[in-house]
C-alpha positions in Angstrom: -9.4 -12.9 -12.6 -9.7 -9.2 -12.0 -13.4 -8.5 -11.4 -15.0 -4.7 -10.6 -15.7 -6.0 -7.0 -11.8 -6.7 -6.8 -10.8 -3.0 -8.3 -13.4 -1.0 -6.2 -11.8 -2.5 -3.1 -8.3 -1.9 -4.3 -9.3 1.8 -4.8 -9.3 3.0 -1.2 -6.3 0.7 -0.5 -4.3 2.4 -3.2 -5.3 5.8 -2.1 -4.1 5.0 1.5 -1.1 3.6 0.2 -0.2 7.0 -2.1 -0.8 9.1 0.8 1.2 7.0 3.2 4.2 7.0 0.5 3.8 10.6 0.1 4.1 11.4 4.0 7.4 9.1 3.6 8.7 11.4 1.0 8.0 14.3 2.8 9.6 12.7 6.0 12.7 11.9 3.6 13.1 15.7 2.5 12.8 16.8 6.2 15.5 14.4 7.3 13.6 12.1 9.1 15.0 9.0 7.3 14.2 6.4 9.6 10.6 7.5 9.7 10.4 7.9 5.7 11.4 4.6 5.4 8.8 2.9 7.9 6.2 4.8 6.2 7.6 3.3 2.8 7.4 0.0 4.3 3.9 0.6 5.7 2.9 2.0 2.4 4.2 -1.1 0.7 2.5 -3.4 3.1 -0.8 -1.7 2.8 -0.7 -2.2 -0.8 0.5 -5.7 -1.0 -1.3 -7.5 1.5 -4.7 -7.4 0.0 -3.2 -8.9 -3.4 -1.6 -11.7 -1.5 -5.0 -12.5 0.2 -6.6 -12.7 -3.0 -3.9 -14.7 -4.5 -4.3 -17.1 -1.6 -7.9 -17.5 -2.1 -7.6 -18.0 -5.8 -5.0 -20.8 -5.5 -7.2 -22.8 -2.6 
């Protein structure tokens, strides 16, 4: 169940992931493909980690 607390916690996480992904896009356009892929992976992990923890605690 989504609560206001979860939304408030997720907002800064979402902003960090967007910022990291935008750096990855910039790096990709500058020709640094390896750094861009790493940034995209980091952004994805930043976004998905809290969601997986919440799912784990809701199931347990």
